C-alpha positions as CSV (number, residue, x, y, z in Angstrom):
1,M,0.0,-0.1,0.0
2,T,1.4,3.4,-1.1
3,T,1.0,6.4,1.3
4,H,-0.1,9.5,-0.3
5,R,2.4,12.3,0.9
6,P,1.4,15.9,0.3
7,A,3.4,17.9,-2.1
8,W,4.6,20.3,0.6
9,L,6.3,17.2,2.4
10,T,7.9,15.7,-0.6
11,Q,8.8,19.0,-2.2
12,D,8.0,17.7,-5.7
13,G,9.1,19.7,-8.4
14,F,12.0,21.2,-6.8
15,D,15.7,20.4,-7.7
16,I,16.9,20.9,-4.1
17,R,14.8,19.7,-1.3
18,C,15.3,20.2,2.7
19,G,14.3,18.3,5.7
20,W,15.4,17.4,9.1
21,G,16.0,14.1,10.8
22,P,15.1,10.5,10.2
23,E,11.6,11.4,9.0
24,A,12.8,13.5,6.3
25,I,15.2,10.8,5.2
26,E,12.2,8.2,4.9
27,V,10.3,10.8,3.1
28,L,12.8,12.2,0.7
29,A,15.4,9.4,0.1
30,P,13.1,7.3,-2.0
31,E,12.5,10.2,-4.2
32,V,16.0,11.4,-4.8
33,S,19.4,10.0,-6.0
34,A,21.6,12.1,-3.4
35,I,21.5,13.3,-0.1
36,V,23.8,15.9,1.5
37,L,23.7,15.4,5.2
38,V,24.5,18.0,7.6
39,D,25.1,17.4,11.1
40,V,27.4,20.2,12.1
41,L,27.4,19.4,15.8
42,R,29.2,16.0,16.0
43,F,28.7,13.4,13.2
44,T,29.8,15.2,9.9
45,T,32.6,17.1,11.7
46,A,34.0,13.7,12.9
47,L,33.4,12.3,9.5
48,D,35.5,14.9,7.7
49,V,38.3,14.5,10.3
50,A,38.3,10.9,9.7
51,V,38.1,10.9,5.9
52,S,40.7,13.7,5.6
53,L,43.2,11.4,7.4
54,G,42.5,8.7,5.1
55,A,40.0,6.4,7.1
56,R,37.1,4.6,5.8
57,V,33.8,5.4,7.7
58,Y,30.6,3.1,8.1
59,S,27.3,4.6,9.3
60,A,25.1,2.7,11.5
61,P,21.5,2.8,12.5
62,W,20.5,4.0,15.8
63,P,20.1,2.3,18.2
64,M,23.5,0.5,17.2
65,A,23.5,-3.2,17.3
66,S,26.4,-4.5,19.0
67,T,27.5,-6.3,15.7
68,A,27.4,-2.8,13.9
69,A,30.9,-3.1,12.9
70,P,31.0,-5.0,9.5
71,S,34.2,-6.9,10.4
72,P,36.5,-7.3,13.4
73,T,39.1,-5.1,11.7
74,V,36.6,-2.2,11.9
75,E,36.6,-0.2,15.3
76,V,33.2,1.3,16.6
77,A,34.0,4.8,17.5
78,D,32.0,4.6,20.8
79,G,34.8,5.0,23.4
80,S,35.1,1.5,24.1
81,G,37.8,0.3,21.6
82,P,41.6,0.1,22.2
83,R,42.1,3.7,20.9
84,R,39.1,5.1,22.6
85,L,38.0,6.7,19.4
86,S,34.6,8.6,19.8
87,L,32.8,11.2,17.8
88,S,35.1,13.8,19.4
89,P,37.5,15.0,16.7
90,P,40.6,14.9,18.8
91,T,40.1,11.4,19.4
92,L,40.4,10.7,15.7
93,S,43.5,12.8,14.9
94,E,45.6,9.6,15.1
95,L,43.8,7.7,12.4
96,S,45.9,6.8,9.5
97,P,45.0,5.8,5.7
98,G,43.3,2.4,5.6
99,D,41.9,2.7,9.3
100,A,38.2,1.7,9.3
101,L,35.5,2.7,11.8
102,V,31.8,3.1,12.6
103,L,30.8,6.6,13.7
104,P,27.6,6.0,15.7
105,S,25.2,8.6,16.2
106,P,21.4,8.9,16.7
107,N,21.0,11.5,14.0
108,G,23.9,11.9,11.6
109,S,25.0,8.1,11.3
110,H,21.4,7.0,11.6
111,C,20.3,9.1,8.9
112,S,23.0,8.3,6.7
113,A,22.3,4.5,7.3
114,L,18.5,5.2,6.4
115,A,19.4,7.1,3.2
116,G,21.9,4.5,2.1
117,A,19.3,1.8,2.7
118,H,17.0,3.5,0.2
119,G,20.0,3.5,-2.4
120,A,20.7,7.1,-2.2
121,T,24.4,8.4,-2.4
122,V,25.0,10.3,0.9
123,F,27.4,13.0,1.2
124,G,28.4,14.4,4.5
125,A,28.8,18.3,4.8
126,S,30.3,20.1,7.8
127,L,31.4,23.6,8.7
128,R,35.1,22.3,8.2
129,D,34.2,21.4,4.3
130,R,31.7,24.0,3.8
131,K,33.4,25.5,0.7
132,S,33.4,22.0,-1.0
133,V,29.7,21.7,-0.4
134,V,28.5,24.9,-1.6
């Protein structure tokens, strides 16, 4: 059964659509091919730090299952691993090219995982890389 969604919610007819949180991802992701995710407080800043150091980052739905890491070589950045990685950028400063981690968060990582599950290409944007996003 298809749920009818009003045009104001789906923003049909617009090239650029805006929304907030998981609800917006659920509405917009099936309708678009790419999503620019902006979570400037933690997730996308941590994402930018990790990727700029050459790390591979995985997203995870929230609440995160204990099996969120896709393999044993992927560290979950929840402060419990051997390097105590977290969403705090200073904890990520020692990452190296080839490192792999999951950045768990109830908003940014969760929305990224939702959008990816719909097949959308997901881009992370933060204040650190704002010029490349505009």
